[in-house]
Each structure stands twice: as C-alpha cells, then as structure tokens.
N, C-alpha and C positions, 0 to 999 in steps of 0.2 A: 271320316273326316272330308272336306274337298280335297282335290288333286292337287299336289303339291306346288305344283309349277301357277296353277290358279292363284294359291294362298299366297303365293310371291309376289304376282303381282299387284295384288289387293293389298299385302304389306308394305311394298315399296310406292304405291301411289304413292306423291306429296310429301315424301322421304328428301330431304335432302342427302343421306349417306347410309347404306347399309355396308357395315362393313363386318366380315367378307360374305358377299352375297352366295358364294358358293357354299360355303359350313352351312349357312343357312339353308338354304335348301337342301343340302344332306341330311340337317334333323329333321326338316318338315315330310321330307322324303321315310323318317322312321315310323309315321303314321301315331306318334303321341303326344298327347297334350303338353305343350312348351310352358315351362314357368317364364311367364314376361316381367319383369324386376321395374316398377318406377317409384321413385325417391322423391321426397319432398317434405322440406325442411319447413314446418310450422310458422314463418317468420312476419307471418304477417294472417290475421285472422279471416280474410277473404280472398277470394281466385278472382281471375278476372277472363275476358275472351284471348290471352295471350296464352293463357294454363290449359283453354281448351283444345287447342291445337295437338297437344299431345298428348288429350283425354281422348279425343275422340278416335285420334288412331288406338291407342289402348281398346278402346270401346268396337274397334273394328275388327281386332286381336281377339277380345273376348264371344265375338260374335261367329268368329273360326274356329271356336272349341277349345282355346288355350286358357289356362288358367294367370288371370292376373294379381301378382303379389305388392300390396301397396302398402310401401316399406314409409310411415311417418319418422322424420328424423327428427324425434324428441331428444335423440344425446347429442346428435351433429347440430344442431340449431342452438344449441350452448355454444359450438363453437366459430359458427359463420362462417357460411361459403365464400371463398375470398373471388368466386367466378365474376368475370364482368366488373370488379373492381378496382377503385386506383387507392384505395388506403382500407386499413381493417375494416372487419364490418363487425358493430355491433355484436355482442353474443345474446343470448335470450335467458331468461331465467326461467326452472325449471317449472314454473308456475304460468307464465305465460306461454310457452312451448306448450303447455295442457291444455290452458283455455281456448289456444288456436287449432290445436287437431282438432275439437269437436268440430267448429265449424269449417273446419277442411272439409272432414269427411262428410255433414250433413250435403256440402255444394257438389265435391266429387260424385257424390251417387245422383246426382241430377243428370248425371249422364252414363257412368258407371251399374255397371247391375249389383248392386249391394250383396244379393245371394250370390254370384259368382264370381266374388272376387274376395281374396284374404288380404286382413288388414294385420300388420305386427310393428311392433314401436321397434326402432333400434338399439332402444336403452336394454332390451330384454336380455342381447348377450354383451354389447359395448362395454356396460356396465360390469361386467365377470370380467373383463381381461385384467390381468396383472400388468405391474409394471413392467416385469419382464415379457409378457406376451406384445406392449407396444413397443418395447425395446427392439422383438423381433421383428416386429412387421416395418419399423424404421427402415429397418437395415434391408431391407427387400428392394427399396429406391434410392437413386441418387439425388442430391441436390441439382445436377448438372440435370438427371432428368425435369425435374420440378421446375428449373432456369426455363425449361423447353417452353412452359406454358403462357403466354403471350401475355395477360398482365401482372404474372409475377416478373417477367423478365424487363417488363415497362416500368413499373415499381420501382427494380431493381438497378435497373443505367437512371432513372429518375433522383436516386439515392431514397426513395420516400422508404419506410419500416416497413417490411415483413416479418411478422412474429412465426416463432416456431409453430405454436398450435395451428398457425395455417398451413403449414406445407403438411402435416398430420391429417387435417381434413379429407382431402382424396385418398387417401390410403384408409382410412374408419370409413368413407363411402363407401370405398372399391373394396372392403372387407364384408359388406354387406351381401356383397354379389356370392363369394364364399359361403357365407353365411345361410344363405337362402337357394343356394347352388342354382341360380338365374340361368336358363338358356339364352335372354333375351332380354337384353336393357333398354329402356327410352327414354329418351328427352332433349332438350334443346340442341342447336348447336352448341352455345354457349356453355355446357354439358360435356362433351365429345372426352377433354381431358380427364376429366374425372370417371367417365363411363370405361374410358380405353384404361386407365388404371384398374378396374373390378377387372377388365380382362387380364390382365398380367399376372395379377393375386390370385386369382383363380388357375392359372396355370402352374404357380410358382405353389400353391397349395394342393396341386395335383387335380385337377378338375377339369371338364371340361370348358374352354373358356368361352363364355357367353359373345353372343352377338350383338355389335353395337346397331342403332336405329336413330338416328338423329332425323328430329325436324324441325323447320324453320321458325324462327322470331318471325313475331306477329307484331308492326310496329303502330302506335298506338295514334287518336282521335289527330297529334300533331303532327302526323304524316311523316316524322324523320326517324324519334329515339322507341328504343323498345318499348313494350307498353308495361307500362309501372303506376303503381301507386302514389309512389312517393312523384313523381313527375305528373302526377293527374291528367294523363293523360289515355286512363283505363276507361275500358268498357266493363264493369262488375255482373258477373253472372246473378248477384242479389240486387241488383238494381231496379228499381222500382221499371214499368214498360215504358212510361215514356222518358225515364233516362235511357232505357237502351237504344229507345228509337230515335229520340232528339241527337244522342251521340252519334249514332250511327249516321244520321243525315247531318253532321260537320264532318266526316272523313272528308279526307281530299279525294278527289277523282281519281287520282294515281293508286289508290290503295285498294279499289274497289272490285275490281277482280281476284288480286290476292284474297281478300275477305271471304268473296264467294267460294275460293278454290278452299281453302283452310278450314271456312266455319260453317262451308253445309255440305247438304247431301244431294246438291244437284248434280247430275251429270257432265261431265266434258264437253259432248256436244250441246247442253243447253246452256253452260255459262261461255260456251263459242257465241251461239247466239246471239248472248249479251254483248260479248265484247265487237262483234260485228255491228250489232245495233248501234252501239254507243260511235265505232268509227267509220259510219256509214251517214251518221245523224240524225236516223230515222228511231233512237232511242236516246232519251234524254237523260243526262247521269244522275238525276235527281230523283228521276222515277224509278232508276235500277238501284238509289241507295234505297228509296222507300221500302221496295221490295226486299231488300235485303233484313231493313229492320224491320219488318215485319216478320220476319221467318227466325231471325235472332228471338223476339219478345216472346212468340209462338214456341219456340224452343225451352223457353225456361219458364213462360207464363201460361201459355195456352193460345188459342187462337181468336178466343174471344180479347184477349187484353189487346193480342196485335192491333184489330180492326181499331177498337177505341185508342191506342194511343197513336196511329196516324189520325184520328182524326184531330186528338188533342191537341196534335203537334201543330194543324193546320189550322185551328183556332188560334193557338200562341203566336205563330210566325205571319201566316199567313193574314188574318183576318185582328192581327194584333191584340186578340184578347187575351183573359187569364185563364188557366187551368179552373177546373170545375171541382178536382177531387185536391183541391189541396191541404195538406194535413196540418191541423191545429195542433202547435206546443203551448203547455204551460211552464211557463217561470217559474222556481221556487222563489219566493221573497227572499228570502234566502241570500239569494246569488246576486242581490242587487247591494249599492254602495250605500252608504249612508244619507246621501239626498234622495235615493229613493229609483234612480238610473241604474245602468248595465252600459260597462265598457261596449262598443260596437262588436270588437274583432271576440270580446265571451261571448255576446250574444250570439252570433251566429256559428262558432263550435259547441255553444250550450244547447241552441238549433236542428244541430248535423249537417249543417248545409256546406261545411266545410267541415277538414279531418282534426285542424288544428289553429290556433291563433295567428301561427308564424301563417299560414296558408290562407288566412282571414285579411291579413294586413297588405298579401302580396294582392290580392284581387281587389281591397280596397285600392289600392296605388292603380290601379290599372282602369277605374274605373267601371268594376263588375258588379255593384252591390247595389239597389238600391230599396226604398223605406216607401210604401204607401206610394210607388210609383215614381221616386223625386232620387237621380244618383245619388250617391254618397260618397264624396271625394276625402272625409277628415280621418283618420283611421285613428285620432284620439276621441273621436265622436261619446258621447254619453247620451244614450237613449231611455226616454221614460217610455214606460207601459203602462200607464195609467189607464190607456185606451188601448183594445186592439189595434196592432199594427198588420201589412201586409208585407214580410221581408221577400226580397228573390237574389239569388244569385247568377249571373249569368242569365242566359236564356229559358233555363230549364230549372234550376231548384227555387222550389217557391215553398211559403208557409207562414201561415198566419198564427203571430206570435201573443201572449195573454199572460196576465199573473195567474198564478195557481191558486184556486179559492180559499 
C-alpha cells in the first residue's frame, strides 16, 4: 500500500476534521486495509451533490485500498435522525426504508466501486437486541452528554419536545460502529456528535476506537442553506443532463470555487488558476460555471450529454428557445374532474415537474409556471387537456402534456 504519510495527506485533503490525526497515522502505518464505515438512512429515494462530498472521499479511501462498509440504516430510519432538526423528525415505515434503499444503492454506485464495497443493513443486528441490551446501551451515556448536542440543547432551551427515542438514535447509530468494528467513520460536520458516540461506545465495548473524518456541508443553489431536497435547492445525481447543467449555472458566484473543490477532481493548482482568473477579470464567472456544469454532467451522464446540455442551455436562455428533448407526459382520464379539467397544482405533480401539490402552489404564487408560454398566477386554475399543452416550471423544467389514449 501507499506510504502512510502520503495516504494521510490524501485523506486529510478537503476534510474539516480528522479526530485524532495521530491515531489515524498509527493505523495507516500498520499496513492493513482499514474498515471505513459510512452509514446512510434511506430517508428519501434520491441523493444529491451534497451527499457526493462524502462519497467522493470514500472513493478516495477505496482507491487507497481500504474497505468501505456501507451501512444502510433501514432500522435507524424508522427512528429518524434528529441531527440539525428543530423538531422531532418523522419516522419511516419498513416498506419506505426498503424501497428507498434500492435507489440509494443504484445512485451510490455511480461513485463507489460496487465490487469493493460491503453493503450491510443495520436491522441485521439491531432487531436482535433485547430490551435488556437497549437498557444496557442507554446506561453508557448520560442525559447531560446528550444535551451537549447543539440541536438538542436548542430545543430544550426553547421548550420544544425531545422524544426519548431521539436520544437513542446516536447510541444505536454508534452501536453500528461496534458491530462492524470500524477503523474510520466518515460523515458531514452535522454528524460529528453521532460519529463521536460511536467512538466512545467502541471504547466501552473494549474495541480500538474509530477515527472520525468530517467533511464540509455543501450549500445548495440558493447559496445560503445546506443542499436539501425539501428546500428545493438541490442538484440530484439522477437529474437529466440539462437540469444538472442549468442548476449549476444558477449557483451564486460565491459558491463556485467551493463546488470545484468538493465536486471535481481538478488539482489545487488548476482551481487556483480559475480563482485568479475570476479575480483578475480575465475569466467570466459564467464561463467557469459552464465548465463546472459540463464536468458534473459528464460525471453522471457522460461527455456527449455534457456538450448537448450546454447547447440546450444556450438555446433556452440566450436565444429564448425551447428545449428539443421535452418529455411527453400522458395523463389518464381518471385523473380529470367531472367537467374534464384538472387542477393545475395536481397537473404539475402528475407531470413530475414538482414533488408535491404544496410545492406547486408555492411556485404558482411566485409566478414560476407557464402554460403554452403564458404565465399562470391562479393556483385554483383548472386546465383542459383536450389539446396538447406545453407546461414549464421555472426556466429549466418542461413537459408536453396530453391525454392518454
């Protein structure tokens, strides 16, 4: 394997913290492949570029010869991770967790090498825990330690409810580390508390404690909030090429270099050239975004799609055109009301241009919906589909709508 110090340099690159670094170096010097744990609750069916920050670091560890243990939290998803939440998070059903885990794996292996990744479900061992086991586990951590966690303390001070099962979440996630005997656990900075609990529990169970490797959180296209599907500020890895390119072009200039550092394989010197070019005025940020957009499209769809996505973007935005590859959506007559029309918000949802009717109503209120090129502001509008219509949301989402024959 590569020299331990060179490995450390690669592992440390782009990370926020390595806790503790001297212990990691000691593990690397042993010369054996390390067990690298990454856990993900399948709380939603899709992953976005924010998730890939951690995945790219895992791939780097995989390329160094270490074993990635991908723990799908099908059991913990039914509790709900309280990280960063101001109120109790809704739990998933076993069926939802199972369905989401399938698509999670398909998307994760666009980055990781499937053959070099061990996939395990934490229900395999967590379902076997008895009530006595859970009580013993709960006895290894105090309420005071739990309240050191920022989101718990904030909710406690504001007298917002904290359920007992939320205290169990970090313990159960930490127990995963004991079960797989992980050497390193990787996660976002918002997971630091949970990761450290795993380290402490390994000590309690007389195992060598894992190293904690935290990666920065990626802000979404709004430039302020963490990338999130619920906030609509995300770029999904399964988004069509035109969507990925168009959303990349919409990110604020202040995020451009961070996206390059966290989402591309460009060297530090190459990114430095982009930075100096923008500062000197020799490089237009728009051109730098276009280059980034093509890299991201290429990563998930291939180089041919990247060139077409840029051309399509120019057609729609610069030349005020309409994309050439607009999907056609056939609406079943059973979805129509008795007068043969359909509520516009329901139509947007049925066409998969929005994730829900509530999102549709929000976008309608903002004036972001057009039918045959005309802005729609009335959220109560009923639409007739006797003739095919062109529906678009924002500047990038288009669909031709017709009735199913």
